[in-house]
PASEBA-1860 file (N, C-alpha, C; in nm, 3 decimals):
! residues 196
1> MIAFLTGK> -8.044/-8.826/-15.144/-8.042/-8.682/-15.161/-7.898/-8.634/-15.185 ~ -7.884/-8.533/-15.268/-7.752/-8.473/-15.292/-7.735/-8.363/-15.186 ~ -7.646/-8.383/-15.090/-7.631/-8.290/-14.977/-7.544/-8.169/-15.011 ~ -7.443/-8.189/-15.095/-7.359/-8.075/-15.137/-7.286/-8.112/-15.265 ~ -7.237/-8.009/-15.333/-7.157/-8.026/-15.454/-7.032/-7.939/-15.441 ~ -6.918/-7.994/-15.482/-6.795/-7.915/-15.486/-6.747/-7.913/-15.630 ~ -6.733/-7.795/-15.684/-6.690/-7.782/-15.823/-6.657/-7.638/-15.855 ~ -6.639/-7.610/-15.984/-6.604/-7.475/-16.028/-6.729/-7.402/-16.076
9> VAGKGASW> -6.735/-7.274/-16.043/-6.846/-7.190/-16.089/-6.829/-7.174/-16.240 ~ -6.931/-7.219/-16.316/-6.923/-7.213/-16.461/-7.012/-7.103/-16.519 ~ -7.095/-7.044/-16.436/-7.183/-6.936/-16.482/-7.283/-6.899/-16.376 ~ -7.343/-6.779/-16.393/-7.444/-6.731/-16.298/-7.552/-6.657/-16.374 ~ -7.675/-6.666/-16.322/-7.786/-6.587/-16.374/-7.848/-6.511/-16.259 ~ -7.965/-6.452/-16.282/-8.031/-6.374/-16.177/-8.078/-6.461/-16.061 ~ -8.111/-6.588/-16.091/-8.164/-6.675/-15.985/-8.104/-6.816/-15.988 ~ -7.993/-6.831/-16.058/-7.932/-6.965/-16.069/-7.781/-6.953/-16.086
17> SLLDVGGV> -7.715/-7.066/-16.063/-7.572/-7.077/-16.092/-7.549/-7.209/-16.163 ~ -7.439/-7.215/-16.234/-7.399/-7.337/-16.304/-7.269/-7.383/-16.241 ~ -7.269/-7.507/-16.192/-7.152/-7.561/-16.124/-7.097/-7.679/-16.204 ~ -6.969/-7.672/-16.238/-6.902/-7.780/-16.312/-6.837/-7.873/-16.209 ~ -6.896/-7.992/-16.196/-6.845/-8.091/-16.102/-6.791/-8.209/-16.183 ~ -6.660/-8.213/-16.199/-6.597/-8.322/-16.274/-6.648/-8.336/-16.417 ~ -6.675/-8.223/-16.482/-6.721/-8.225/-16.621/-6.871/-8.235/-16.636 ~ -6.945/-8.245/-16.527/-7.091/-8.248/-16.532/-7.143/-8.113/-16.482
25> GFRLAMST> -7.227/-8.048/-16.562/-7.280/-7.917/-16.524/-7.410/-7.929/-16.447 ~ -7.413/-7.878/-16.325/-7.535/-7.877/-16.243/-7.588/-7.734/-16.239 ~ -7.715/-7.719/-16.276/-7.780/-7.588/-16.266/-7.855/-7.583/-16.133 ~ -7.819/-7.487/-16.049/-7.877/-7.475/-15.916/-7.959/-7.348/-15.905 ~ -8.083/-7.359/-15.863/-8.163/-7.241/-15.831/-8.113/-7.192/-15.694 ~ -8.090/-7.062/-15.681/-8.031/-7.009/-15.558/-8.095/-6.876/-15.520 ~ -8.088/-6.843/-15.391/-8.132/-6.712/-15.344/-8.029/-6.609/-15.388 ~ -8.070/-6.484/-15.394/-7.976/-6.379/-15.434/-7.861/-6.368/-15.333
33> TSLAALPA> -7.891/-6.397/-15.206/-7.788/-6.392/-15.102/-7.679/-6.496/-15.129 ~ -7.722/-6.619/-15.160/-7.624/-6.725/-15.189/-7.548/-6.698/-15.317 ~ -7.618/-6.643/-15.418/-7.551/-6.611/-15.545/-7.442/-6.506/-15.523 ~ -7.473/-6.407/-15.440/-7.375/-6.301/-15.413/-7.252/-6.354/-15.340 ~ -7.269/-6.464/-15.265/-7.158/-6.521/-15.189/-7.068/-6.611/-15.273 ~ -7.112/-6.645/-15.394/-7.031/-6.733/-15.480/-6.903/-6.661/-15.525 ~ -6.794/-6.736/-15.540/-6.672/-6.675/-15.593/-6.684/-6.649/-15.744 ~ -6.580/-6.597/-15.801/-6.579/-6.565/-15.944/-6.585/-6.691/-16.030
41> EGDEVTVH> -6.627/-6.675/-16.154/-6.630/-6.788/-16.248/-6.493/-6.852/-16.258 ~ -6.491/-6.986/-16.256/-6.367/-7.060/-16.264/-6.311/-7.100/-16.128 ~ -6.357/-7.033/-16.021/-6.312/-7.067/-15.886/-6.391/-7.184/-15.830 ~ -6.326/-7.259/-15.741/-6.391/-7.375/-15.681/-6.473/-7.335/-15.558 ~ -6.585/-7.402/-15.541/-6.674/-7.371/-15.429/-6.750/-7.496/-15.388 ~ -6.790/-7.502/-15.261/-6.880/-7.607/-15.214/-7.015/-7.543/-15.187 ~ -7.119/-7.598/-15.249/-7.254/-7.546/-15.234/-7.341/-7.654/-15.170 ~ -7.411/-7.619/-15.063/-7.504/-7.712/-14.998/-7.629/-7.718/-15.085
49> TYLYVRED> -7.685/-7.836/-15.101/-7.795/-7.851/-15.197/-7.916/-7.923/-15.138 ~ -8.027/-7.904/-15.207/-8.152/-7.974/-15.174/-8.213/-8.018/-15.307 ~ -8.240/-8.148/-15.319/-8.302/-8.201/-15.440/-8.453/-8.205/-15.420 ~ -8.525/-8.125/-15.497/-8.671/-8.115/-15.487/-8.732/-8.210/-15.589 ~ -8.803/-8.311/-15.541/-8.859/-8.413/-15.629/-9.011/-8.411/-15.620 ~ -9.074/-8.393/-15.734/-9.219/-8.403/-15.747/-9.249/-8.487/-15.870 ~ -9.373/-8.526/-15.884/-9.414/-8.610/-15.996/-9.370/-8.552/-16.131 ~ -9.384/-8.419/-16.145/-9.355/-8.353/-16.272/-9.234/-8.260/-16.265
57> ELSLYGFE> -9.156/-8.270/-16.160/-9.044/-8.178/-16.144/-8.929/-8.242/-16.068 ~ -8.808/-8.211/-16.113/-8.685/-8.254/-16.046/-8.591/-8.133/-16.051 ~ -8.576/-8.066/-15.938/-8.497/-7.942/-15.934/-8.394/-7.948/-15.824 ~ -8.280/-7.884/-15.849/-8.172/-7.880/-15.751/-8.156/-7.736/-15.704 ~ -8.158/-7.718/-15.573/-8.146/-7.586/-15.512/-8.014/-7.577/-15.437 ~ -7.946/-7.463/-15.447/-7.817/-7.445/-15.384/-7.820/-7.338/-15.277 ~ -7.737/-7.357/-15.173/-7.736/-7.267/-15.059/-7.594/-7.240/-15.011 ~ -7.573/-7.121/-14.960/-7.442/-7.081/-14.908/-7.407/-7.159/-14.782
65> SPTERELF> -7.508/-7.190/-14.701/-7.480/-7.254/-14.572/-7.586/-7.359/-14.539 ~ -7.552/-7.453/-14.449/-7.652/-7.552/-14.405/-7.771/-7.484/-14.335 ~ -7.748/-7.370/-14.270/-7.857/-7.297/-14.203/-7.960/-7.250/-14.304 ~ -7.912/-7.195/-14.416/-8.004/-7.148/-14.520/-8.080/-7.266/-14.580 ~ -8.012/-7.377/-14.601/-8.079/-7.496/-14.656/-8.187/-7.546/-14.559 ~ -8.156/-7.547/-14.429/-8.254/-7.593/-14.331/-8.378/-7.503/-14.331 ~ -8.356/-7.371/-14.341/-8.469/-7.279/-14.346/-8.553/-7.303/-14.472 ~ -8.487/-7.329/-14.585/-8.558/-7.361/-14.709/-8.646/-7.484/-14.689
73> ERLIGVSG> -8.590/-7.588/-14.629/-8.665/-7.712/-14.605/-8.785/-7.686/-14.514 ~ -8.766/-7.604/-14.411/-8.876/-7.569/-14.321/-8.983/-7.490/-14.395 ~ -8.939/-7.394/-14.477/-9.034/-7.310/-14.550/-9.121/-7.390/-14.647 ~ -9.059/-7.482/-14.722/-9.140/-7.557/-14.819/-9.232/-7.657/-14.750 ~ -9.212/-7.678/-14.620/-9.303/-7.762/-14.543/-9.429/-7.689/-14.500 ~ -9.431/-7.556/-14.519/-9.548/-7.476/-14.484/-9.648/-7.482/-14.599 ~ -9.773/-7.508/-14.567/-9.878/-7.515/-14.669/-9.884/-7.385/-14.748 ~ -9.879/-7.396/-14.880/-9.886/-7.279/-14.967/-9.751/-7.218/-15.001
81> VGPKVALA> -9.643/-7.273/-14.945/-9.510/-7.221/-14.975/-9.434/-7.326/-15.057 ~ -9.411/-7.294/-15.183/-9.333/-7.382/-15.269/-9.189/-7.335/-15.275 ~ -9.107/-7.404/-15.352/-8.964/-7.367/-15.361/-8.940/-7.224/-15.410 ~ -9.021/-7.176/-15.507/-8.999/-7.040/-15.559/-9.026/-6.936/-15.452 ~ -9.133/-6.954/-15.376/-9.165/-6.859/-15.268/-9.059/-6.868/-15.158 ~ -9.016/-6.990/-15.125/-8.913/-7.008/-15.023/-8.784/-6.936/-15.064 ~ -8.746/-6.946/-15.192/-8.626/-6.874/-15.239/-8.646/-6.724/-15.234 ~ -8.769/-6.678/-15.264/-8.798/-6.534/-15.256/-8.782/-6.485/-15.112
89> VLSSLSPD> -8.828/-6.565/-15.016/-8.814/-6.530/-14.874/-8.666/-6.520/-14.839 ~ -8.587/-6.621/-14.878/-8.444/-6.623/-14.845/-8.366/-6.516/-14.922 ~ -8.419/-6.471/-15.036/-8.354/-6.363/-15.111/-8.383/-6.228/-15.046 ~ -8.499/-6.216/-14.983/-8.541/-6.089/-14.923/-8.496/-6.074/-14.779 ~ -8.489/-6.185/-14.706/-8.460/-6.178/-14.562/-8.344/-6.270/-14.527 ~ -8.251/-6.220/-14.448/-8.141/-6.305/-14.401/-8.199/-6.407/-14.303 ~ -8.130/-6.518/-14.279/-8.182/-6.616/-14.182/-8.216/-6.555/-14.047 ~ -8.130/-6.465/-13.995/-8.158/-6.402/-13.866/-8.280/-6.311/-13.871
97> TLKGAIAR> -8.293/-6.235/-13.980/-8.409/-6.147/-13.995/-8.537/-6.228/-14.005 ~ -8.533/-6.338/-14.080/-8.650/-6.425/-14.094/-8.690/-6.483/-13.959 ~ -8.592/-6.534/-13.885/-8.622/-6.591/-13.754/-8.677/-6.485/-13.660 ~ -8.620/-6.365/-13.666/-8.670/-6.256/-13.582/-8.813/-6.219/-13.617 ~ -8.843/-6.216/-13.747/-8.980/-6.182/-13.791/-9.079/-6.286/-13.743 ~ -9.040/-6.413/-13.746/-9.129/-6.519/-13.699/-9.147/-6.510/-13.548 ~ -9.038/-6.485/-13.477/-9.044/-6.474/-13.331/-9.133/-6.356/-13.288 ~ -9.125/-6.244/-13.362/-9.204/-6.123/-13.330/-9.344/-6.128/-13.388
105> EDFALLSS> -9.370/-6.232/-13.470/-9.497/-6.243/-13.544/-9.517/-6.118/-13.631 ~ -9.413/-6.084/-13.704/-9.411/-5.964/-13.788/-9.473/-5.995/-13.925 ~ -9.607/-5.993/-13.930/-9.679/-6.023/-14.054/-9.643/-5.924/-14.164 ~ -9.623/-5.796/-14.127/-9.594/-5.693/-14.226/-9.465/-5.722/-14.301 ~ -9.360/-5.759/-14.227/-9.232/-5.787/-14.292/-9.241/-5.911/-14.380 ~ -9.301/-6.018/-14.327/-9.312/-6.142/-14.405/-9.396/-6.122/-14.530 ~ -9.505/-6.047/-14.519/-9.591/-6.029/-14.636/-9.535/-5.925/-14.733 ~ -9.422/-5.860/-14.698/-9.357/-5.768/-14.793/-9.273/-5.846/-14.895
113> VPGVGKKT> -9.253/-5.975/-14.870/-9.177/-6.059/-14.963/-9.265/-6.091/-15.085 ~ -9.213/-6.075/-15.207/-9.293/-6.107/-15.326/-9.345/-6.251/-15.321 ~ -9.476/-6.267/-15.343/-9.536/-6.400/-15.343/-9.590/-6.443/-15.208 ~ -9.567/-6.363/-15.104/-9.617/-6.397/-14.970/-9.726/-6.299/-14.931 ~ -9.848/-6.350/-14.917/-9.960/-6.267/-14.873/-9.978/-6.281/-14.723 ~ -10.081/-6.214/-14.670/-10.104/-6.217/-14.525/-10.133/-6.358/-14.476 ~ -10.214/-6.433/-14.551/-10.248/-6.569/-14.506/-10.125/-6.659/-14.504 ~ -10.041/-6.647/-14.606/-9.919/-6.728/-14.610/-9.826/-6.688/-14.496
121> AQRMIIDL> -9.815/-6.558/-14.470/-9.730/-6.509/-14.360/-9.780/-6.566/-14.227 ~ -9.912/-6.568/-14.208/-9.970/-6.624/-14.085/-9.937/-6.772/-14.072 ~ -9.950/-6.845/-14.184/-9.919/-6.990/-14.181/-9.772/-7.012/-14.150 ~ -9.685/-6.928/-14.207/-9.541/-6.942/-14.179/-9.514/-6.925/-14.031 ~ -9.575/-6.824/-13.970/-9.553/-6.798/-13.828/-9.608/-6.914/-13.744 ~ -9.729/-6.957/-13.773/-9.791/-7.066/-13.696/-9.711/-7.195/-13.710 ~ -9.674/-7.229/-13.835/-9.604/-7.356/-13.860/-9.460/-7.356/-13.810 ~ -9.392/-7.242/-13.816/-9.248/-7.241/-13.790/-9.209/-7.194/-13.650
129> KDKLDLPD> -9.300/-7.132/-13.580/-9.264/-7.074/-13.449/-9.206/-7.179/-13.354 ~ -9.261/-7.300/-13.355/-9.213/-7.404/-13.264/-9.104/-7.493/-13.326 ~ -9.077/-7.474/-13.456/-8.983/-7.563/-13.523/-8.844/-7.502/-13.542 ~ -8.832/-7.371/-13.522/-8.704/-7.304/-13.544/-8.643/-7.261/-13.412 ~ -8.511/-7.249/-13.412/-8.439/-7.197/-13.296/-8.447/-7.045/-13.305 ~ -8.550/-6.987/-13.242/-8.577/-6.844/-13.257/-8.506/-6.762/-13.150 ~ -8.474/-6.636/-13.184/-8.408/-6.549/-13.086/-8.503/-6.516/-12.971 ~ -8.445/-6.492/-12.855/-8.523/-6.451/-12.738/-8.549/-6.302/-12.750
137> LGSGAGGM> -8.675/-6.265/-12.756/-8.710/-6.125/-12.772/-8.754/-6.063/-12.641 ~ -8.689/-6.103/-12.534/-8.724/-6.053/-12.402/-8.695/-5.906/-12.386 ~ -8.635/-5.870/-12.275/-8.617/-5.730/-12.239/-8.531/-5.652/-12.337 ~ -8.441/-5.717/-12.407/-8.350/-5.643/-12.495/-8.406/-5.614/-12.632 ~ -8.530/-5.648/-12.659/-8.583/-5.633/-12.794/-8.590/-5.488/-12.837 ~ -8.650/-5.402/-12.755/-8.656/-5.259/-12.785/-8.710/-5.230/-12.923 ~ -8.670/-5.119/-12.979/-8.708/-5.086/-13.114/-8.847/-5.027/-13.123 ~ -8.881/-4.984/-13.243/-9.005/-4.910/-13.263/-9.125/-5.000/-13.285
145> GADSGAAV> -9.106/-5.128/-13.298/-9.219/-5.219/-13.321/-9.242/-5.236/-13.469 ~ -9.209/-5.353/-13.519/-9.213/-5.375/-13.664/-9.353/-5.367/-13.722 ~ -9.458/-5.382/-13.640/-9.594/-5.376/-13.691/-9.651/-5.234/-13.688 ~ -9.578/-5.137/-13.632/-9.632/-5.002/-13.621/-9.640/-4.939/-13.759 ~ -9.731/-4.842/-13.771/-9.747/-4.773/-13.899/-9.620/-4.703/-13.940 ~ -9.549/-4.644/-13.841/-9.425/-4.573/-13.873/-9.320/-4.669/-13.927 ~ -9.314/-4.790/-13.871/-9.216/-4.889/-13.918/-9.245/-4.930/-14.061 ~ -9.372/-4.953/-14.092/-9.412/-4.993/-14.228/-9.382/-4.880/-14.326
153> EARDALLS> -9.414/-4.757/-14.286/-9.389/-4.641/-14.372/-9.239/-4.623/-14.398 ~ -9.160/-4.639/-14.291/-9.014/-4.625/-14.305/-8.958/-4.735/-14.395 ~ -9.007/-4.860/-14.377/-8.959/-4.971/-14.460/-8.993/-4.946/-14.607 ~ -9.117/-4.898/-14.633/-9.157/-4.868/-14.771/-9.069/-4.760/-14.832 ~ -9.035/-4.660/-14.751/-8.948/-4.552/-14.800/-8.811/-4.606/-14.839 ~ -8.756/-4.694/-14.756/-8.624/-4.752/-14.786/-8.629/-4.840/-14.910 ~ -8.739/-4.915/-14.925/-8.754/-5.000/-15.044/-8.760/-4.913/-15.170 ~ -8.829/-4.799/-15.161/-8.840/-4.710/-15.278/-8.705/-4.646/-15.312
161> MGFSSAEA> -8.612/-4.643/-15.214/-8.477/-4.590/-15.239/-8.386/-4.695/-15.302 ~ -8.437/-4.818/-15.314/-8.357/-4.923/-15.378/-8.293/-5.022/-15.284 ~ -8.317/-5.008/-15.153/-8.263/-5.105/-15.059/-8.350/-5.230/-15.062 ~ -8.289/-5.346/-15.033/-8.365/-5.472/-15.029/-8.445/-5.479/-14.899 ~ -8.543/-5.570/-14.896/-8.623/-5.590/-14.774/-8.534/-5.626/-14.656 ~ -8.433/-5.710/-14.683/-8.342/-5.754/-14.576/-8.261/-5.636/-14.522 ~ -8.209/-5.550/-14.612/-8.132/-5.434/-14.568/-8.220/-5.340/-14.486 ~ -8.343/-5.317/-14.534/-8.435/-5.227/-14.463/-8.468/-5.281/-14.325
169> ALALRDAP> -8.499/-5.411/-14.317/-8.535/-5.471/-14.188/-8.420/-5.462/-14.089 ~ -8.299/-5.490/-14.137/-8.182/-5.486/-14.050/-8.154/-5.344/-14.002 ~ -8.164/-5.247/-14.093/-8.135/-5.108/-14.058/-8.238/-5.049/-13.962 ~ -8.362/-5.095/-13.971/-8.468/-5.041/-13.885/-8.478/-5.114/-13.751 ~ -8.407/-5.223/-13.737/-8.423/-5.310/-13.620/-8.406/-5.237/-13.487 ~ -8.309/-5.149/-13.474/-8.282/-5.083/-13.346/-8.330/-4.939/-13.342 ~ -8.426/-4.903/-13.429/-8.478/-4.766/-13.426/-8.544/-4.740/-13.291 ~ -8.527/-4.621/-13.235/-8.583/-4.590/-13.102/-8.734/-4.609/-13.098
177> AGTTAGGA> -8.784/-4.658/-12.987/-8.928/-4.677/-12.970/-9.000/-4.544/-12.981 ~ -9.114/-4.545/-13.049/-9.197/-4.425/-13.060/-9.149/-4.324/-13.162 ~ -9.047/-4.357/-13.239/-8.996/-4.262/-13.338/-9.092/-4.249/-13.456 ~ -9.084/-4.138/-13.528/-9.167/-4.118/-13.646/-9.105/-4.195/-13.763 ~ -9.181/-4.204/-13.873/-9.129/-4.272/-13.992/-9.004/-4.200/-14.042 ~ -9.008/-4.065/-14.044/-8.892/-3.988/-14.089/-8.770/-4.011/-14.002 ~ -8.792/-4.016/-13.870/-8.682/-4.042/-13.777/-8.624/-4.181/-13.797 ~ -8.713/-4.277/-13.824/-8.668/-4.415/-13.846/-8.586/-4.425/-13.974
185> VKHALKRL> -8.628/-4.353/-14.079/-8.554/-4.354/-14.205/-8.415/-4.293/-14.184 ~ -8.406/-4.182/-14.111/-8.275/-4.120/-14.081/-8.186/-4.219/-14.006 ~ -8.244/-4.284/-13.905/-8.170/-4.385/-13.828/-8.118/-4.496/-13.920 ~ -8.208/-4.545/-14.007/-8.171/-4.654/-14.098/-8.061/-4.612/-14.194 ~ -8.071/-4.491/-14.249/-7.969/-4.445/-14.343/-7.833/-4.430/-14.277 ~ -7.832/-4.388/-14.150/-7.704/-4.382/-14.077/-7.645/-4.522/-14.064 ~ -7.731/-4.620/-14.031/-7.682/-4.757/-14.015/-7.634/-4.814/-14.149 ~ -7.701/-4.775/-14.255/-7.664/-4.826/-14.388/-7.545/-4.750/-14.445
193> GGSR> -7.502/-4.645/-14.376/-7.384/-4.571/-14.420/-7.414/-4.467/-14.526 ~ -7.543/-4.442/-14.551/-7.580/-4.342/-14.651/-7.519/-4.371/-14.787 ~ -7.512/-4.500/-14.820/-7.440/-4.540/-14.943/-7.520/-4.514/-15.070 ~ -7.649/-4.478/-15.057/-7.726/-4.452/-15.180/-7.791/-4.316/-15.175
END
């Protein structure tokens, strides 16, 4: 397996990057989070990689960190989750947000990711709950409850404003318990700095 590549960024697309390693160009499929973390074209970078091998496919995936690569490997081990869906999950949710959603059994957040339906979200939670180092959601969890109607409504409102699923989830995380959707959106916009 190719564990990492060190080379110069030779180009970027919406879901891939091109890495020049000693004159050989490697095209890496990447999450939007990892793509955003890449330096400018011509700069050197080390990218953690995963070589996906199937009978009819040989693809190389790139990651900003070993943590993201490990989550990708765990995700593609879930029945019904292929590399494209796994990248969509990692593009929509940060590693901490994903782990938190699995720990809370937040079907709504997981199924908000493109390509992930309720059944796939359930399988992800069942398969990954015991395999990941999940946050302790004991007494300090607080918040309005990610499965509540107000939380879903607030998240949808933020998505319609152009925020990503990951930004919305992070901004809503500490919303006061029992708050309305409107109150949660105000809370989230304050956390996001009202940048849009």
